[in-house]
C-alpha positions as a printed Julia matrix, in Angstrom:
203×3 Matrix{Float64}:
 -48.28  -36.34   45.18
 -45.01  -36.61   46.98
 -44.67  -33.54   49.11
 -42.51  -30.77   47.84
 -40.75  -30.47   50.96
 -39.62  -34.31   51.24
 -36.16  -34.97   51.4
 -34.57  -35.6    48.03
 -37.17  -33.51   45.89
 -35.71  -31.5    43.12
 -37.97  -29.06   41.31
 -38.47  -29.16   37.49
 -36.68  -26.02   36.88
 -33.52  -27.96   38.02
 -34.02  -31.33   36.74
 -33.92  -30.03   33.18
 -33.37  -26.35   33.1
 -32.81  -26.16   29.54
 -36.25  -27.61   28.65
 -37.63  -25.45   31.3
 -36.04  -21.89   29.96
 -37.55  -23.04   26.73
 -41.15  -23.37   27.88
 -40.88  -20.51   30.3
 -38.48  -18.1    28.75
 -39.9   -15.16   30.41
 -38.57  -15.96   33.52
 -35.2   -16.45   32.37
 -34.17  -13.61   30.26
 -30.41  -14.06   28.51
 -27.85  -12.92   30.67
 -25.8   -12.46   27.46
 -25.4    -8.92   26.13
 -27.02   -8.4    22.84
 -24.38   -6.9    20.34
 -25.45   -5.64   17.05
 -23.02   -7.07   14.64
 -20.72   -4.59   13.09
 -20.05   -3.98    9.51
 -17.06   -5.77    7.9
 -14.23   -3.05    7.42
 -13.77   -2.24    4.14
 -10.35   -3.7     2.84
  -7.53   -1.31    2.2
  -6.6    -0.35   -1.29
  -3.37    0.79   -2.6
  -3.91    4.16   -4.21
  -2.92    4.28   -7.63
  -0.15    6.61   -8.5
  -2.16    9.39  -10.16
  -4.12    9.32   -6.86
  -0.82    9.64   -4.69
   0.13   12.58   -6.96
  -3.5    13.96   -6.16
  -3.13   13.3    -2.79
   0.39   14.97   -2.23
  -0.71   18.08   -4.02
  -3.63   18.86   -2.24
  -3.26   21.43    0.23
  -6.08   23.09    2.69
  -6.2    26.57    2.09
  -9.08   28.04    4.74
 -10.6    26.85    8.03
 -13.94   25.63    6.09
 -11.76   22.73    4.6
 -11.93   23.98    1.45
  -9.17   22.34   -0.67
  -7.41   23.2    -3.99
  -4.78   21.27   -6.5
  -1.83   23.27   -6.73
  -0.67   21.87  -10.05
  -0.95   21.8   -14.15
  -3.68   20.02  -15.72
  -2.28   18.3   -18.59
  -5.27   18.61  -20.71
  -5.45   22.77  -20.5
  -2.76   24.36  -22.75
  -2.55   26.33  -26.22
  -0.01   27.04  -28.5
   0.57   29.94  -30.18
   2.72   30.52  -33.39
   3.91   34.29  -33.7
   1.3    35.03  -31.4
  -1.58   33.43  -33.24
  -3.5    30.78  -31.45
  -3.61   27.45  -33.38
  -6.24   25.05  -33.41
  -6.16   21.16  -33.66
  -3.69   20.34  -31.45
  -3.7    17.24  -29.47
  -0.5    17.23  -27.57
   3.15   18.6   -27.23
   5.8    16.68  -25.93
   9.48   17.73  -24.65
   8.7    20.91  -23.15
  11.86   21.82  -21.34
  12.85   24.92  -19.66
  16.55   24.33  -18.87
  18.86   21.46  -19.92
  22.92   22.14  -19.56
  25.28   20.58  -22.43
  27.77   18.4   -20.32
  31.3    17.53  -22.01
  33.89   15.45  -19.65
  31.32   15.99  -16.47
  31.61   19.8   -16.84
  28.56   21.91  -18.48
  29.92   23.71  -21.62
  26.84   25.62  -22.59
  22.97   24.91  -22.58
  21.36   22.15  -24.7
  17.87   22.81  -26.59
  16.04   19.64  -27.01
  13.4    19.61  -29.91
   9.45   19.52  -28.98
   7.04   17.56  -31.11
   3.22   18.9   -31.43
   0.8    16.03  -32.54
  -2.12   17.59  -34.05
  -5.02   16.64  -36.29
  -4.27   16.97  -40.12
  -6.45   20.34  -41.32
  -7.37   21.03  -44.81
  -7.35   24.71  -44.58
  -4.16   25.81  -46.49
  -3.96   29.36  -44.57
  -4.1    27.91  -41.15
  -0.8    29.02  -39.4
   0.77   25.2   -39.01
  -0.27   24.43  -42.88
   1.47   27.82  -43.95
   4.34   26.78  -41.78
   4.76   23.29  -43.14
   4.11   24.06  -46.66
   7.28   26.85  -46.78
   9.19   23.96  -45.1
   8.54   21.58  -47.73
   8.9    23.83  -50.54
  12.31   24.99  -49.0
  13.74   21.36  -49.61
  16.67   21.61  -47.04
  17.87   25.39  -47.89
  17.06   27.9   -45.4
  14.04   26.83  -43.52
  11.46   29.36  -42.46
  11.59   29.82  -38.67
   8.6    30.94  -36.19
   8.43   31.7   -32.35
   6.12   28.99  -30.74
   4.63   29.7   -27.22
   3.26   26.51  -25.26
   0.76   28.18  -22.56
  -0.45   26.15  -19.6
  -3.99   27.27  -18.48
  -5.99   26.76  -15.48
  -9.74   27.25  -16.0
  -9.06   29.78  -18.82
  -6.4    31.83  -16.8
  -2.66   31.56  -17.87
  -0.35   30.31  -15.42
   2.62   29.91  -17.44
   3.95   29.74  -20.59
   7.22   28.68  -22.85
   8.35   30.78  -25.48
  10.7    28.86  -28.17
  12.66   31.25  -30.51
  13.49   30.72  -34.01
  11.74   27.54  -34.71
  12.14   25.27  -37.63
  10.66   22.0   -38.8
  12.93   19.21  -39.04
  10.34   16.48  -39.23
   6.66   15.96  -40.26
   5.03   12.54  -39.86
   1.64   11.13  -40.14
  -0.46    8.27  -38.59
  -1.63    5.23  -40.47
  -4.28    5.51  -43.01
  -6.22    2.11  -42.39
  -9.73    1.58  -43.65
 -10.7    -0.62  -40.49
  -9.94    2.6   -38.32
 -12.44    5.79  -37.84
  -9.75    7.78  -35.86
  -8.61   11.15  -37.06
  -5.28   11.09  -39.18
  -2.58   12.41  -36.91
   0.24   14.72  -37.9
   3.15   14.69  -35.65
   5.67   17.82  -36.37
   9.02   17.81  -34.81
  10.45   21.27  -34.07
  13.96   22.54  -33.35
  14.73   25.99  -31.97
  17.33   27.96  -30.51
  16.4    28.64  -27.14
  13.43   28.96  -24.63
  12.2    31.55  -22.23
  10.02   30.68  -19.59
   7.31   33.19  -18.3
   5.62   33.51  -15.12
   2.5    35.37  -14.8
   2.93   38.63  -12.63
């Protein structure tokens, strides 16, 4: 066997270092630090319009990171006719507390756009809306019966604001389609004119 100190002798770990490291890995610990693979960052998603409005309306109200939304909820409301609460109302559109009537770029008075109440068709003739609509149809264009209507915004059962429409009269009554292919409730849309609105804030 050749003398390992003989000139020109090359140790086996230097002759083929890769193979030697594979056979004796304990003698050659990896010099590269081991990194754990980090999860891929979630892709940013643009918030929807409703989410953006929710974020803008949310404010921190205490040091305990309790947050509350200072806004009105569209699905919490009631409708009253002459102070009597009515049932079966699906939606109210056209609510407005202030609108100027303009002429030649100048205000000449107040404008009172109509509101539209969408409700289910109810069969009881003595209900407030049914009484009113029956009187209106019977009037046939003569002096129409009037009512006062209140649209009341609620927050978890607590009144937060109300719009009181004075001297209201019905100018149109329309119904949704009758269709044997549908199982929806028939809707009644009532267009209501009025003589002015009062916006009332809770004290």
